[in-house]
mmCIF file of the N, C-alpha and C atoms, coordinates in Angstrom:
data_MODEL
# 
_entry.id   MODEL 
# 
loop_
_atom_site.group_PDB 
_atom_site.id 
_atom_site.type_symbol 
_atom_site.label_atom_id 
_atom_site.label_alt_id 
_atom_site.label_comp_id 
_atom_site.label_asym_id 
_atom_site.label_entity_id 
_atom_site.label_seq_id 
_atom_site.pdbx_PDB_ins_code 
_atom_site.Cartn_x 
_atom_site.Cartn_y 
_atom_site.Cartn_z 
_atom_site.occupancy 
_atom_site.B_iso_or_equiv 
_atom_site.pdbx_formal_charge 
_atom_site.auth_seq_id 
_atom_site.auth_comp_id 
_atom_site.auth_asym_id 
_atom_site.auth_atom_id 
_atom_site.pdbx_PDB_model_num 
ATOM 1   N N  . MET A 1 1  ? 50.416 103.980 48.865 1.00 0.00 ? 1  MET A N  1 
ATOM 2   C CA . MET A 1 1  ? 50.722 102.912 49.799 1.00 0.00 ? 1  MET A CA 1 
ATOM 3   C C  . MET A 1 1  ? 51.067 101.658 48.981 1.00 0.00 ? 1  MET A C  1 
ATOM 4   N N  . ALA A 1 2  ? 52.145 100.992 49.358 1.00 0.00 ? 2  ALA A N  1 
ATOM 5   C CA . ALA A 1 2  ? 52.581 99.778  48.663 1.00 0.00 ? 2  ALA A CA 1 
ATOM 6   C C  . ALA A 1 2  ? 52.628 98.609  49.646 1.00 0.00 ? 2  ALA A C  1 
ATOM 7   N N  . PRO A 1 3  ? 52.371 97.397  49.188 1.00 0.00 ? 3  PRO A N  1 
ATOM 8   C CA . PRO A 1 3  ? 52.411 96.243  50.094 1.00 0.00 ? 3  PRO A CA 1 
ATOM 9   C C  . PRO A 1 3  ? 53.847 95.852  50.445 1.00 0.00 ? 3  PRO A C  1 
ATOM 10  N N  . VAL A 1 4  ? 54.017 95.274  51.632 1.00 0.00 ? 4  VAL A N  1 
ATOM 11  C CA . VAL A 1 4  ? 55.331 94.803  52.083 1.00 0.00 ? 4  VAL A CA 1 
ATOM 12  C C  . VAL A 1 4  ? 55.238 93.359  52.551 1.00 0.00 ? 4  VAL A C  1 
ATOM 13  N N  . ASN A 1 5  ? 56.379 92.682  52.576 1.00 0.00 ? 5  ASN A N  1 
ATOM 14  C CA . ASN A 1 5  ? 56.523 91.362  53.192 1.00 0.00 ? 5  ASN A CA 1 
ATOM 15  C C  . ASN A 1 5  ? 57.207 91.589  54.534 1.00 0.00 ? 5  ASN A C  1 
ATOM 16  N N  . PHE A 1 6  ? 56.871 90.767  55.528 1.00 0.00 ? 6  PHE A N  1 
ATOM 17  C CA . PHE A 1 6  ? 57.536 90.929  56.820 1.00 0.00 ? 6  PHE A CA 1 
ATOM 18  C C  . PHE A 1 6  ? 57.709 89.600  57.538 1.00 0.00 ? 6  PHE A C  1 
ATOM 19  N N  . ASP A 1 7  ? 58.614 89.616  58.498 1.00 0.00 ? 7  ASP A N  1 
ATOM 20  C CA . ASP A 1 7  ? 58.900 88.457  59.339 1.00 0.00 ? 7  ASP A CA 1 
ATOM 21  C C  . ASP A 1 7  ? 59.226 88.966  60.734 1.00 0.00 ? 7  ASP A C  1 
ATOM 22  N N  . ARG A 1 8  ? 58.633 88.366  61.751 1.00 0.00 ? 8  ARG A N  1 
ATOM 23  C CA . ARG A 1 8  ? 58.967 88.663  63.146 1.00 0.00 ? 8  ARG A CA 1 
ATOM 24  C C  . ARG A 1 8  ? 59.620 87.414  63.693 1.00 0.00 ? 8  ARG A C  1 
ATOM 25  N N  . HIS A 1 9  ? 60.800 87.547  64.293 1.00 0.00 ? 9  HIS A N  1 
ATOM 26  C CA . HIS A 1 9  ? 61.573 86.372  64.684 1.00 0.00 ? 9  HIS A CA 1 
ATOM 27  C C  . HIS A 1 9  ? 62.362 86.622  65.967 1.00 0.00 ? 9  HIS A C  1 
ATOM 28  N N  . GLY A 1 10 ? 62.875 85.537  66.543 1.00 0.00 ? 10 GLY A N  1 
ATOM 29  C CA . GLY A 1 10 ? 63.679 85.618  67.751 1.00 0.00 ? 10 GLY A CA 1 
ATOM 30  C C  . GLY A 1 10 ? 64.773 84.564  67.743 1.00 0.00 ? 10 GLY A C  1 
ATOM 31  N N  . GLU A 1 11 ? 65.853 84.876  68.466 1.00 0.00 ? 11 GLU A N  1 
ATOM 32  C CA . GLU A 1 11 ? 66.997 83.966  68.564 1.00 0.00 ? 11 GLU A CA 1 
ATOM 33  C C  . GLU A 1 11 ? 67.382 83.798  70.025 1.00 0.00 ? 11 GLU A C  1 
ATOM 34  N N  . LEU A 1 12 ? 67.443 82.549  70.470 1.00 0.00 ? 12 LEU A N  1 
ATOM 35  C CA . LEU A 1 12 ? 67.894 82.268  71.836 1.00 0.00 ? 12 LEU A CA 1 
ATOM 36  C C  . LEU A 1 12 ? 69.368 82.627  71.971 1.00 0.00 ? 12 LEU A C  1 
ATOM 37  N N  . PRO A 1 13 ? 69.813 83.059  73.165 1.00 0.00 ? 13 PRO A N  1 
ATOM 38  C CA . PRO A 1 13 ? 71.245 83.314  73.356 1.00 0.00 ? 13 PRO A CA 1 
ATOM 39  C C  . PRO A 1 13 ? 72.058 82.056  73.072 1.00 0.00 ? 13 PRO A C  1 
ATOM 40  N N  . ASN A 1 14 ? 73.171 82.204  72.401 1.00 0.00 ? 14 ASN A N  1 
ATOM 41  C CA . ASN A 1 14 ? 74.099 81.108  72.087 1.00 0.00 ? 14 ASN A CA 1 
ATOM 42  C C  . ASN A 1 14 ? 73.464 79.997  71.252 1.00 0.00 ? 14 ASN A C  1 
ATOM 43  N N  . ALA A 1 15 ? 72.496 80.331  70.412 1.00 0.00 ? 15 ALA A N  1 
ATOM 44  C CA . ALA A 1 15 ? 71.816 79.320  69.590 1.00 0.00 ? 15 ALA A CA 1 
ATOM 45  C C  . ALA A 1 15 ? 72.407 79.224  68.183 1.00 0.00 ? 15 ALA A C  1 
ATOM 46  N N  . GLY A 1 16 ? 73.493 79.952  67.931 1.00 0.00 ? 16 GLY A N  1 
ATOM 47  C CA . GLY A 1 16 ? 74.082 79.912  66.599 1.00 0.00 ? 16 GLY A CA 1 
ATOM 48  C C  . GLY A 1 16 ? 73.148 80.530  65.577 1.00 0.00 ? 16 GLY A C  1 
ATOM 49  N N  . ASP A 1 17 ? 72.936 79.824  64.474 1.00 0.00 ? 17 ASP A N  1 
ATOM 50  C CA . ASP A 1 17 ? 72.073 80.336  63.411 1.00 0.00 ? 17 ASP A CA 1 
ATOM 51  C C  . ASP A 1 17 ? 70.603 79.940  63.585 1.00 0.00 ? 17 ASP A C  1 
ATOM 52  N N  . ALA A 1 18 ? 70.272 79.234  64.653 1.00 0.00 ? 18 ALA A N  1 
ATOM 53  C CA . ALA A 1 18 ? 68.892 78.791  64.874 1.00 0.00 ? 18 ALA A CA 1 
ATOM 54  C C  . ALA A 1 18 ? 68.029 79.973  65.308 1.00 0.00 ? 18 ALA A C  1 
ATOM 55  N N  . PHE A 1 19 ? 66.834 80.062  64.766 1.00 0.00 ? 19 PHE A N  1 
ATOM 56  C CA . PHE A 1 19 ? 65.923 81.119  65.160 1.00 0.00 ? 19 PHE A CA 1 
ATOM 57  C C  . PHE A 1 19 ? 64.484 80.608  65.103 1.00 0.00 ? 19 PHE A C  1 
ATOM 58  N N  . THR A 1 20 ? 63.607 81.337  65.746 1.00 0.00 ? 20 THR A N  1 
ATOM 59  C CA . THR A 1 20 ? 62.185 81.025  65.749 1.00 0.00 ? 20 THR A CA 1 
ATOM 60  C C  . THR A 1 20 ? 61.468 82.115  64.975 1.00 0.00 ? 20 THR A C  1 
ATOM 61  N N  . SER A 1 21 ? 60.678 81.736  64.000 1.00 0.00 ? 21 SER A N  1 
ATOM 62  C CA . SER A 1 21 ? 59.884 82.703  63.256 1.00 0.00 ? 21 SER A CA 1 
ATOM 63  C C  . SER A 1 21 ? 58.483 82.711  63.859 1.00 0.00 ? 21 SER A C  1 
ATOM 64  N N  . TYR A 1 22 ? 58.058 83.863  64.369 1.00 0.00 ? 22 TYR A N  1 
ATOM 65  C CA . TYR A 1 22 ? 56.759 83.964  65.016 1.00 0.00 ? 22 TYR A CA 1 
ATOM 66  C C  . TYR A 1 22 ? 55.647 84.251  64.021 1.00 0.00 ? 22 TYR A C  1 
ATOM 67  N N  . ARG A 1 23 ? 55.955 85.049  63.020 1.00 0.00 ? 23 ARG A N  1 
ATOM 68  C CA . ARG A 1 23 ? 54.932 85.383  62.035 1.00 0.00 ? 23 ARG A CA 1 
ATOM 69  C C  . ARG A 1 23 ? 55.594 85.879  60.762 1.00 0.00 ? 23 ARG A C  1 
ATOM 70  N N  . LYS A 1 24 ? 55.111 85.373  59.641 1.00 0.00 ? 24 LYS A N  1 
ATOM 71  C CA . LYS A 1 24 ? 55.544 85.830  58.320 1.00 0.00 ? 24 LYS A CA 1 
ATOM 72  C C  . LYS A 1 24 ? 54.285 86.162  57.529 1.00 0.00 ? 24 LYS A C  1 
ATOM 73  N N  . ASP A 1 25 ? 54.385 87.173  56.706 1.00 0.00 ? 25 ASP A N  1 
ATOM 74  C CA . ASP A 1 25 ? 53.247 87.517  55.865 1.00 0.00 ? 25 ASP A CA 1 
ATOM 75  C C  . ASP A 1 25 ? 53.744 88.246  54.630 1.00 0.00 ? 25 ASP A C  1 
ATOM 76  N N  . ARG A 1 26 ? 52.945 88.205  53.578 1.00 0.00 ? 26 ARG A N  1 
ATOM 77  C CA . ARG A 1 26 ? 53.306 88.840  52.309 1.00 0.00 ? 26 ARG A CA 1 
ATOM 78  C C  . ARG A 1 26 ? 52.186 89.755  51.846 1.00 0.00 ? 26 ARG A C  1 
ATOM 79  N N  . GLY A 1 27 ? 52.590 90.804  51.147 1.00 0.00 ? 27 GLY A N  1 
ATOM 80  C CA . GLY A 1 27 ? 51.623 91.678  50.510 1.00 0.00 ? 27 GLY A CA 1 
ATOM 81  C C  . GLY A 1 27 ? 50.691 92.414  51.455 1.00 0.00 ? 27 GLY A C  1 
ATOM 82  N N  . LYS A 1 28 ? 51.200 92.781  52.634 1.00 0.00 ? 28 LYS A N  1 
ATOM 83  C CA . LYS A 1 28 ? 50.366 93.478  53.610 1.00 0.00 ? 28 LYS A CA 1 
ATOM 84  C C  . LYS A 1 28 ? 50.472 94.989  53.416 1.00 0.00 ? 28 LYS A C  1 
ATOM 85  N N  . PHE A 1 29 ? 49.335 95.658  53.490 1.00 0.00 ? 29 PHE A N  1 
ATOM 86  C CA . PHE A 1 29 ? 49.298 97.103  53.381 1.00 0.00 ? 29 PHE A CA 1 
ATOM 87  C C  . PHE A 1 29 ? 49.345 97.781  54.747 1.00 0.00 ? 29 PHE A C  1 
ATOM 88  N N  . ARG A 1 30 ? 48.911 97.075  55.788 1.00 0.00 ? 30 ARG A N  1 
ATOM 89  C CA . ARG A 1 30 ? 48.957 97.621  57.145 1.00 0.00 ? 30 ARG A CA 1 
ATOM 90  C C  . ARG A 1 30 ? 48.799 96.481  58.140 1.00 0.00 ? 30 ARG A C  1 
ATOM 91  N N  . GLY A 1 31 ? 49.142 96.771  59.361 1.00 0.00 ? 31 GLY A N  1 
ATOM 92  C CA . GLY A 1 31 ? 48.993 95.777  60.419 1.00 0.00 ? 31 GLY A CA 1 
ATOM 93  C C  . GLY A 1 31 ? 49.077 96.453  61.770 1.00 0.00 ? 31 GLY A C  1 
ATOM 94  N N  . HIS A 1 32 ? 48.675 95.755  62.785 1.00 0.00 ? 32 HIS A N  1 
ATOM 95  C CA . HIS A 1 32 ? 48.775 96.263  64.143 1.00 0.00 ? 32 HIS A CA 1 
ATOM 96  C C  . HIS A 1 32 ? 48.692 95.080  65.097 1.00 0.00 ? 32 HIS A C  1 
ATOM 97  N N  . GLY A 1 33 ? 49.054 95.303  66.326 1.00 0.00 ? 33 GLY A N  1 
ATOM 98  C CA . GLY A 1 33 ? 48.979 94.247  67.327 1.00 0.00 ? 33 GLY A CA 1 
ATOM 99  C C  . GLY A 1 33 ? 50.043 94.445  68.376 1.00 0.00 ? 33 GLY A C  1 
ATOM 100 N N  . SER A 1 34 ? 50.201 93.446  69.207 1.00 0.00 ? 34 SER A N  1 
ATOM 101 C CA . SER A 1 34 ? 51.224 93.485  70.251 1.00 0.00 ? 34 SER A CA 1 
ATOM 102 C C  . SER A 1 34 ? 51.926 92.140  70.301 1.00 0.00 ? 34 SER A C  1 
ATOM 103 N N  . PHE A 1 35 ? 53.110 92.138  70.899 1.00 0.00 ? 35 PHE A N  1 
ATOM 104 C CA . PHE A 1 35 ? 53.908 90.925  70.973 1.00 0.00 ? 35 PHE A CA 1 
ATOM 105 C C  . PHE A 1 35 ? 54.717 90.960  72.261 1.00 0.00 ? 35 PHE A C  1 
ATOM 106 N N  . THR A 1 36 ? 54.709 89.864  72.997 1.00 0.00 ? 36 THR A N  1 
ATOM 107 C CA . THR A 1 36 ? 55.548 89.698  74.178 1.00 0.00 ? 36 THR A CA 1 
ATOM 108 C C  . THR A 1 36 ? 56.492 88.548  73.903 1.00 0.00 ? 36 THR A C  1 
ATOM 109 N N  . ALA A 1 37 ? 57.788 88.808  73.952 1.00 0.00 ? 37 ALA A N  1 
ATOM 110 C CA . ALA A 1 37 ? 58.790 87.782  73.662 1.00 0.00 ? 37 ALA A CA 1 
ATOM 111 C C  . ALA A 1 37 ? 58.687 86.646  74.673 1.00 0.00 ? 37 ALA A C  1 
ATOM 112 N N  . PRO A 1 38 ? 58.650 85.389  74.201 1.00 0.00 ? 38 PRO A N  1 
ATOM 113 C CA . PRO A 1 38 ? 58.511 84.254  75.104 1.00 0.00 ? 38 PRO A CA 1 
ATOM 114 C C  . PRO A 1 38 ? 59.823 83.802  75.739 1.00 0.00 ? 38 PRO A C  1 
ATOM 115 N N  . PHE A 1 39 ? 60.943 84.371  75.305 1.00 0.00 ? 39 PHE A N  1 
ATOM 116 C CA . PHE A 1 39 ? 62.237 83.999  75.884 1.00 0.00 ? 39 PHE A CA 1 
ATOM 117 C C  . PHE A 1 39 ? 63.220 85.151  75.734 1.00 0.00 ? 39 PHE A C  1 
ATOM 118 N N  . ASP A 1 40 ? 64.289 85.131  76.548 1.00 0.00 ? 40 ASP A N  1 
ATOM 119 C CA . ASP A 1 40 ? 65.360 86.119  76.430 1.00 0.00 ? 40 ASP A CA 1 
ATOM 120 C C  . ASP A 1 40 ? 66.123 85.868  75.133 1.00 0.00 ? 40 ASP A C  1 
ATOM 121 N N  . GLY A 1 41 ? 66.749 86.880  74.636 1.00 0.00 ? 41 GLY A N  1 
ATOM 122 C CA . GLY A 1 41 ? 67.538 86.754  73.418 1.00 0.00 ? 41 GLY A CA 1 
ATOM 123 C C  . GLY A 1 41 ? 67.242 87.903  72.480 1.00 0.00 ? 41 GLY A C  1 
ATOM 124 N N  . SER A 1 42 ? 67.684 87.780  71.257 1.00 0.00 ? 42 SER A N  1 
ATOM 125 C CA . SER A 1 42 ? 67.445 88.810  70.243 1.00 0.00 ? 42 SER A CA 1 
ATOM 126 C C  . SER A 1 42 ? 66.107 88.575  69.567 1.00 0.00 ? 42 SER A C  1 
ATOM 127 N N  . HIS A 1 43 ? 65.374 89.634  69.366 1.00 0.00 ? 43 HIS A N  1 
ATOM 128 C CA . HIS A 1 43 ? 64.096 89.565  68.665 1.00 0.00 ? 43 HIS A CA 1 
ATOM 129 C C  . HIS A 1 43 ? 64.075 90.688  67.638 1.00 0.00 ? 43 HIS A C  1 
ATOM 130 N N  . GLY A 1 44 ? 63.573 90.388  66.451 1.00 0.00 ? 44 GLY A N  1 
ATOM 131 C CA . GLY A 1 44 ? 63.619 91.402  65.415 1.00 0.00 ? 44 GLY A CA 1 
ATOM 132 C C  . GLY A 1 44 ? 62.473 91.320  64.439 1.00 0.00 ? 44 GLY A C  1 
ATOM 133 N N  . ARG A 1 45 ? 62.432 92.306  63.594 1.00 0.00 ? 45 ARG A N  1 
ATOM 134 C CA . ARG A 1 45 ? 61.457 92.388  62.523 1.00 0.00 ? 45 ARG A CA 1 
ATOM 135 C C  . ARG A 1 45 ? 62.193 92.672  61.235 1.00 0.00 ? 45 ARG A C  1 
ATOM 136 N N  . TYR A 1 46 ? 61.766 92.029  60.186 1.00 0.00 ? 46 TYR A N  1 
ATOM 137 C CA . TYR A 1 46 ? 62.329 92.232  58.856 1.00 0.00 ? 46 TYR A CA 1 
ATOM 138 C C  . TYR A 1 46 ? 61.185 92.669  57.963 1.00 0.00 ? 46 TYR A C  1 
ATOM 139 N N  . VAL A 1 47 ? 61.356 93.780  57.270 1.00 0.00 ? 47 VAL A N  1 
ATOM 140 C CA . VAL A 1 47 ? 60.322 94.286  56.367 1.00 0.00 ? 47 VAL A CA 1 
ATOM 141 C C  . VAL A 1 47 ? 60.960 94.537  55.011 1.00 0.00 ? 47 VAL A C  1 
ATOM 142 N N  . LYS A 1 48 ? 60.338 94.012  53.962 1.00 0.00 ? 48 LYS A N  1 
ATOM 143 C CA . LYS A 1 48 ? 60.856 94.207  52.610 1.00 0.00 ? 48 LYS A CA 1 
ATOM 144 C C  . LYS A 1 48 ? 59.774 94.822  51.731 1.00 0.00 ? 48 LYS A C  1 
ATOM 145 N N  . ASN A 1 49 ? 60.121 95.945  51.120 1.00 0.00 ? 49 ASN A N  1 
ATOM 146 C CA . ASN A 1 49 ? 59.230 96.617  50.184 1.00 0.00 ? 49 ASN A CA 1 
ATOM 147 C C  . ASN A 1 49 ? 59.443 95.991  48.813 1.00 0.00 ? 49 ASN A C  1 
ATOM 148 N N  . LYS A 1 50 ? 58.462 95.253  48.333 1.00 0.00 ? 50 LYS A N  1 
ATOM 149 C CA . LYS A 1 50 ? 58.567 94.593  47.030 1.00 0.00 ? 50 LYS A CA 1 
ATOM 150 C C  . LYS A 1 50 ? 58.079 95.490  45.894 1.00 0.00 ? 50 LYS A C  1 
ATOM 151 N N  . GLY A 1 51 ? 57.541 96.650  46.233 1.00 0.00 ? 51 GLY A N  1 
ATOM 152 C CA . GLY A 1 51 ? 57.010 97.542  45.218 1.00 0.00 ? 51 GLY A CA 1 
ATOM 153 C C  . GLY A 1 51 ? 57.995 98.626  44.827 1.00 0.00 ? 51 GLY A C  1 
ATOM 154 N N  . SER A 1 52 ? 57.558 99.513  43.975 1.00 0.00 ? 52 SER A N  1 
ATOM 155 C CA . SER A 1 52 ? 58.410 100.611 43.514 1.00 0.00 ? 52 SER A CA 1 
ATOM 156 C C  . SER A 1 52 ? 58.116 101.915 44.255 1.00 0.00 ? 52 SER A C  1 
ATOM 157 N N  . GLU A 1 53 ? 57.022 101.954 45.019 1.00 0.00 ? 53 GLU A N  1 
ATOM 158 C CA . GLU A 1 53 ? 56.685 103.147 45.794 1.00 0.00 ? 53 GLU A CA 1 
ATOM 159 C C  . GLU A 1 53 ? 57.359 103.098 47.161 1.00 0.00 ? 53 GLU A C  1 
ATOM 160 N N  . PRO A 1 54 ? 57.801 104.241 47.697 1.00 0.00 ? 54 PRO A N  1 
ATOM 161 C CA . PRO A 1 54 ? 58.353 104.261 49.052 1.00 0.00 ? 54 PRO A CA 1 
ATOM 162 C C  . PRO A 1 54 ? 57.269 103.903 50.079 1.00 0.00 ? 54 PRO A C  1 
ATOM 163 N N  . VAL A 1 55 ? 57.667 103.296 51.164 1.00 0.00 ? 55 VAL A N  1 
ATOM 164 C CA . VAL A 1 55 ? 56.741 102.985 52.253 1.00 0.00 ? 55 VAL A CA 1 
ATOM 165 C C  . VAL A 1 55 ? 57.295 103.563 53.547 1.00 0.00 ? 55 VAL A C  1 
ATOM 166 N N  . THR A 1 56 ? 56.410 103.817 54.477 1.00 0.00 ? 56 THR A N  1 
ATOM 167 C CA . THR A 1 56 ? 56.799 104.254 55.817 1.00 0.00 ? 56 THR A CA 1 
ATOM 168 C C  . THR A 1 56 ? 56.374 103.178 56.794 1.00 0.00 ? 56 THR A C  1 
ATOM 169 N N  . VAL A 1 57 ? 57.322 102.705 57.598 1.00 0.00 ? 57 VAL A N  1 
ATOM 170 C CA . VAL A 1 57 ? 57.038 101.703 58.631 1.00 0.00 ? 57 VAL A CA 1 
ATOM 171 C C  . VAL A 1 57 ? 57.237 102.381 59.975 1.00 0.00 ? 57 VAL A C  1 
ATOM 172 N N  . THR A 1 58 ? 56.206 102.354 60.808 1.00 0.00 ? 58 THR A N  1 
ATOM 173 C CA . THR A 1 58 ? 56.291 102.923 62.145 1.00 0.00 ? 58 THR A CA 1 
ATOM 174 C C  . THR A 1 58 ? 56.160 101.785 63.144 1.00 0.00 ? 58 THR A C  1 
ATOM 175 N N  . LEU A 1 59 ? 57.164 101.618 63.992 1.00 0.00 ? 59 LEU A N  1 
ATOM 176 C CA . LEU A 1 59 ? 57.178 100.562 64.997 1.00 0.00 ? 59 LEU A CA 1 
ATOM 177 C C  . LEU A 1 59 ? 57.297 101.228 66.362 1.00 0.00 ? 59 LEU A C  1 
ATOM 178 N N  . THR A 1 60 ? 56.331 100.998 67.215 1.00 0.00 ? 60 THR A N  1 
ATOM 179 C CA . THR A 1 60 ? 56.358 101.556 68.562 1.00 0.00 ? 60 THR A CA 1 
ATOM 180 C C  . THR A 1 60 ? 56.764 100.452 69.523 1.00 0.00 ? 60 THR A C  1 
ATOM 181 N N  . ILE A 1 61 ? 57.809 100.719 70.303 1.00 0.00 ? 61 ILE A N  1 
ATOM 182 C CA . ILE A 1 61 ? 58.347 99.716  71.226 1.00 0.00 ? 61 ILE A CA 1 
ATOM 183 C C  . ILE A 1 61 ? 58.314 100.295 72.632 1.00 0.00 ? 61 ILE A C  1 
ATOM 184 N N  . SER A 1 62 ? 57.830 99.487  73.579 1.00 0.00 ? 62 SER A N  1 
ATOM 185 C CA . SER A 1 62 ? 57.861 99.931  74.964 1.00 0.00 ? 62 SER A CA 1 
ATOM 186 C C  . SER A 1 62 ? 58.264 98.755  75.845 1.00 0.00 ? 62 SER A C  1 
ATOM 187 N N  . SER A 1 63 ? 59.252 98.985  76.668 1.00 0.00 ? 63 SER A N  1 
ATOM 188 C CA . SER A 1 63 ? 59.751 97.983  77.608 1.00 0.00 ? 63 SER A CA 1 
ATOM 189 C C  . SER A 1 63 ? 61.114 98.429  78.095 1.00 0.00 ? 63 SER A C  1 
ATOM 190 N N  . TRP A 1 64 ? 61.789 97.544  78.766 1.00 0.00 ? 64 TRP A N  1 
ATOM 191 C CA . TRP A 1 64 ? 63.158 97.788  79.192 1.00 0.00 ? 64 TRP A CA 1 
ATOM 192 C C  . TRP A 1 64 ? 64.059 97.011  78.252 1.00 0.00 ? 64 TRP A C  1 
ATOM 193 N N  . PHE A 1 65 ? 65.091 97.667  77.743 1.00 0.00 ? 65 PHE A N  1 
ATOM 194 C CA . PHE A 1 65 ? 66.009 97.022  76.816 1.00 0.00 ? 65 PHE A CA 1 
ATOM 195 C C  . PHE A 1 65 ? 67.433 97.192  77.292 1.00 0.00 ? 65 PHE A C  1 
ATOM 196 N N  . GLU A 1 66 ? 68.207 96.122  77.170 1.00 0.00 ? 66 GLU A N  1 
ATOM 197 C CA . GLU A 1 66 ? 69.638 96.228  77.410 1.00 0.00 ? 66 GLU A CA 1 
ATOM 198 C C  . GLU A 1 66 ? 70.287 96.946  76.233 1.00 0.00 ? 66 GLU A C  1 
ATOM 199 N N  . ARG A 1 67 ? 69.768 96.637  75.031 1.00 0.00 ? 67 ARG A N  1 
ATOM 200 C CA . ARG A 1 67 ? 70.325 97.245  73.813 1.00 0.00 ? 67 ARG A CA 1 
ATOM 201 C C  . ARG A 1 67 ? 69.253 97.227  72.729 1.00 0.00 ? 67 ARG A C  1 
ATOM 202 N N  . LEU A 1 68 ? 69.134 98.314  71.994 1.00 0.00 ? 68 LEU A N  1 
ATOM 203 C CA . LEU A 1 68 ? 68.211 98.385  70.868 1.00 0.00 ? 68 LEU A CA 1 
ATOM 204 C C  . LEU A 1 68 ? 69.043 98.716  69.637 1.00 0.00 ? 68 LEU A C  1 
ATOM 205 N N  . TYR A 1 69 ? 68.983 97.856  68.639 1.00 0.00 ? 69 TYR A N  1 
ATOM 206 C CA . TYR A 1 69 ? 69.789 98.023  67.432 1.00 0.00 ? 69 TYR A CA 1 
ATOM 207 C C  . TYR A 1 69 ? 68.904 98.355  66.253 1.00 0.00 ? 69 TYR A C  1 
ATOM 208 N N  . MET A 1 70 ? 69.244 99.421  65.557 1.00 0.00 ? 70 MET A N  1 
ATOM 209 C CA . MET A 1 70 ? 68.542 99.799  64.333 1.00 0.00 ? 70 MET A CA 1 
ATOM 210 C C  . MET A 1 70 ? 69.587 100.087 63.274 1.00 0.00 ? 70 MET A C  1 
ATOM 211 N N  . PRO A 1 71 ? 69.610 99.277  62.212 1.00 0.00 ? 71 PRO A N  1 
ATOM 212 C CA . PRO A 1 71 ? 70.622 99.501  61.156 1.00 0.00 ? 71 PRO A CA 1 
ATOM 213 C C  . PRO A 1 71 ? 70.359 100.781 60.387 1.00 0.00 ? 71 PRO A C  1 
# 
């Protein structure tokens, strides 16, 4: 298991490059919790593996979505 950095953020519709960062953390080995978006728009998570070992990230999402994007 290797630590990761992460950011949970959201962007209001038509806000350009402006975004709201809800939580950032570094060097986490695990986490859990729930999140309810406070406004309509795009909401995302960014996870970066700073180590040399592979990591597995499991994200469970439940709700109604117009579109779900996963690169």
